ZAMARGU-4260 file (C-alpha; in steps of 0.2 Angstrom, whole numbers, plus 5000, padded with zeros to 4 digits):
<rodrens>
0) 5002/5000/5002 | 5007/5016/4998 | 5004/5028/5010 | 5003/5046/5010 | 5017/5058/5019
5) 5017/5056/5036 | 5012/5074/5042 | 5012/5091/5032 | 5029/5099/5037 | 5022/5112/5048
10) 5015/5100/5057 | 5027/5087/5061 | 5040/5103/5066 | 5026/5105/5078 | 5024/5088/5087
15) 5040/5087/5090 | 5042/5106/5095 | 5031/5099/5110 | 5044/5085/5110 | 5060/5097/5111
20) 5051/5106/5126 | 5046/5093/5139 | 5054/5093/5154 | 5073/5082/5153 | 5071/5074/5165
25) 5066/5054/5165 | 5060/5042/5176 | 5074/5026/5178 | 5071/5007/5182 | 5083/4995/5186
30) 5087/4981/5176 | 5100/4970/5169 | 5110/4974/5154 | 5113/4960/5139 | 5129/4957/5146
35) 5120/4952/5164 | 5130/4963/5176 | 5113/4974/5181 | 5120/4990/5182 | 5114/5000/5172
40) 5096/5008/5174 | 5082/5004/5162 | 5077/5022/5157 | 5061/5026/5150 | 5053/5039/5138
45) 5040/5048/5153 | 5038/5063/5149 | 5038/5070/5170 | 5043/5056/5183 | 5031/5067/5195
50) 5015/5059/5195 | 4998/5069/5193 | 4978/5071/5197 | 4978/5075/5175 | 4970/5059/5170
55) 4958/5062/5185 | 4942/5065/5171 | 4937/5055/5156 | 4944/5040/5156 | 4951/5028/5140
60) 4941/5039/5127 | 4941/5023/5119 | 4930/5028/5104 | 4932/5047/5104 | 4951/5043/5101
65) 4946/5028/5087 | 4936/5040/5076 | 4950/5053/5080 | 4964/5043/5075 | 4953/5032/5060
70) 4950/5051/5052 | 4969/5057/5055 | 4973/5040/5045 | 4963/5043/5031 | 4967/5061/5029
75) 4987/5063/5038 | 4982/5084/5041 | 4981/5083/5064 | 4974/5105/5060 | 4959/5093/5050
80) 4959/5078/5063 | 4958/5093/5077 | 4944/5105/5067 | 4936/5089/5066 | 4933/5084/5083
85) 4930/5100/5091 | 4918/5107/5079 | 4905/5090/5080 | 4911/5081/5062 | 4917/5065/5069
90) 4912/5069/5087 | 4892/5071/5089 | 4881/5071/5101 | 4897/5083/5112 | 4896/5098/5119
95) 4910/5111/5115 | 4916/5111/5131 | 4916/5093/5129 | 4926/5092/5115 | 4938/5103/5115
100) 4941/5092/5134 | 4942/5078/5125 | 4953/5084/5112 | 4967/5090/5125 | 4969/5072/5132
105) 4970/5063/5115 | 4985/5079/5111 | 4993/5077/5130 | 4993/5058/5128 | 4997/5053/5110
110) 5004/5070/5102 | 5015/5078/5115 | 5028/5071/5127 | 5046/5060/5121 | 5042/5049/5103
115) 5026/5053/5103 | 5017/5039/5094 | 5001/5049/5086 | 5008/5043/5065 | 5014/5023/5072
120) 4992/5024/5078 | 4988/5034/5063 | 4996/5018/5054 | 4987/5005/5062 | 4969/5013/5055
125) 4975/5013/5040 | 4980/4996/5038 | 4971/4979/5040 | 4974/4976/5059 | 4963/4966/5074
130) 4956/4979/5084 | 4964/4972/5098 | 4981/4976/5093 | 4976/4993/5088 | 4968/4995/5107
135) 4981/4987/5118 | 4992/5000/5107 | 4984/5016/5112 | 4985/5007/5129 | 5002/5004/5128
140) 5006/5027/5125 | 4992/5030/5139 | 4999/5022/5150 | 5022/5026/5144 | 5012/5044/5147
145) 5008/5046/5164 | 5022/5039/5178 | 5008/5035/5189 | 4997/5024/5177 | 5013/5016/5174
150) 5020/5015/5191 | 5003/5007/5196 | 5003/4995/5181 | 5020/4988/5183 | 5021/4987/5199
155) 5003/4986/5211 | 4995/4975/5197 | 5008/4968/5191 | 5013/4960/5209 | 4998/4955/5210
160) 4996/4944/5196 | 5012/4935/5200 | 5002/4929/5218 | 4988/4927/5209 | 4975/4940/5216
165) 4963/4946/5207 | 4952/4958/5214 | 4958/4976/5214 | 4949/4991/5222 | 4951/5008/5222
170) 4959/5006/5241 | 4971/4996/5231 | 4975/5012/5222 | 4973/5025/5236 | 4984/5013/5246
175) 4998/5014/5236 | 4996/5034/5232 | 5001/5034/5252 | 5014/5022/5248 | 5023/5031/5237
180) 5019/5047/5244 | 5039/5045/5252 | 5045/5047/5235 | 5032/5057/5227 | 5027/5072/5241
185) 5016/5079/5226 | 5003/5066/5231 | 5004/5074/5248 | 4994/5089/5243 | 4982/5080/5234
190) 4961/5080/5243 | 4958/5063/5250 | 4940/5069/5234 | 4955/5070/5220 | 4964/5052/5226
195) 4948/5043/5225 | 4942/5054/5208 | 4960/5049/5202 | 4959/5029/5206 | 4940/5026/5199
200) 4945/5038/5183 | 4962/5028/5179 | 4954/5012/5183 | 4941/5010/5170 | 4951/5018/5157
205) 4962/5002/5163 | 4947/4992/5163 | 4943/4999/5144 | 4957/4997/5137 | 4957/4977/5145
210) 4969/4976/5157 | 4957/4971/5173 | 4939/4967/5168 | 4924/4971/5177 | 4910/4983/5183
215) 4910/4992/5199 | 4920/4975/5206 | 4935/4974/5197 | 4949/4961/5193 | 4964/4959/5183
220) 4960/4956/5165 | 4969/4950/5149 | 4975/4964/5138 | 4976/4960/5119 | 4993/4948/5117
225) 5001/4946/5103 | 5016/4942/5091 | 5011/4959/5083 | 5010/4967/5098 | 5030/4961/5106
230) 5036/4968/5090 | 5030/4986/5094 | 5034/4983/5111 | 5051/4976/5105 | 5052/4991/5091
235) 5047/5006/5104 | 5061/4999/5119 | 5075/5001/5101 | 5065/5014/5096 | 5069/5025/5114
240) 5087/5016/5117 | 5081/5000/5129 | 5094/4987/5127 | 5087/4970/5123 | 5085/4963/5139
245) 5080/4978/5146 | 5067/4973/5134 | 5065/4955/5138 | 5063/4954/5157 | 5061/4973/5161
250) 5043/4983/5165 | 5036/4986/5147 | 5028/4965/5144 | 5018/4968/5163 | 5008/4981/5154
255) 5000/4967/5145 | 5006/4954/5162 | 5015/4947/5149 | 5035/4942/5158 | 5053/4939/5149
260) 5047/4920/5142 | 5030/4929/5135 | 5040/4937/5129 | 5052/4927/5120 | 5040/4914/5112
265) 5033/4930/5106 | 5046/4936/5097 | 5054/4918/5091 | 5036/4917/5083 | 5037/4929/5076
270) 5054/4926/5070 | 5051/4910/5061 | 5036/4917/5050 | 5043/4937/5047 | 5061/4946/5043
275) 5067/4946/5063 | 5080/4939/5070 | 5081/4933/5090 | 5092/4922/5096 | 5100/4920/5114
280) 5113/4910/5122 | 5120/4909/5139 | 5122/4928/5145 | 5122/4934/5126 | 5100/4941/5116
285) 5101/4946/5099 | 5084/4957/5091 | 5086/4963/5074 | 5075/4973/5067 | 5071/4975/5049
290) 5063/4993/5055 | 5073/5010/5068 | 5058/5016/5075 | 5035/5012/5076 | 5033/5021/5062
295) 5040/5014/5051 | 5037/4996/5061 | 5016/4999/5057 | 5018/5008/5040 | 5026/4988/5036
300) 5011/4982/5044 | 5000/4994/5030 | 5010/4988/5018 | 5011/4970/5022 | 4991/4967/5019
305) 4989/4975/5003 | 5005/4962/4999 | 4995/4946/4984
</rodrens>
């Protein structure tokens, strides 16, 4: 499939400018290096390691996201998609204030910060891929954009998954915030009502993305996982400078309740059917991909579904 240009140069420069203006400090999580020495931190491109109450409203916005990125995939213009969204063309039956707020949330999550994924996601809406893959990629970047969500899933929910506990409640999130307040003093400035509202909103979003299940009572869900998703995670990790072992055994797969064994299995399976190389012998592990970025990878997925 012959893709149209990603975005007009002026808009692409504007998006890149947003990324450059983001704080330079990054969240660091300890993990092993490729050689297994365990002395190098995994640096994840979180826009700000401080916890924020920004996600205290609107939840996942899955329906709005699907409509916006489907429009962006066809028009390849951020400005045109924004106009269609805030003017009610694609988000009908919403008030002007709600449309403006939804766009602000969408723009913050997927167009700002380091390594903004808007182009990659738009490519997925051009390709013939399962809806689950699109939703999981949207969830992946929802979590990466917010340090609190990322930590809650990769620490609390991952620990619950490993121990066999399934139920998840607002009280769990509130306790998590109290436990983390020593390292995140910004939490102490939040009112009890803010913490509760934030917990409700994040848990609802995680439910909509598939990481949780249930309405009033929630439990661990089964987010969509596939070879294509594992390759997306691996490509993203390579793009931001992670080593192969950091990708496999670090926290990124934990967003989908995958461990290193699960990631290895998916990549080994992919290596048998795709043009990638994945080998591991002792402490040496190697992953060679024919694309450098998630933009290139998702564009390739679009081309593949058009091949005879």
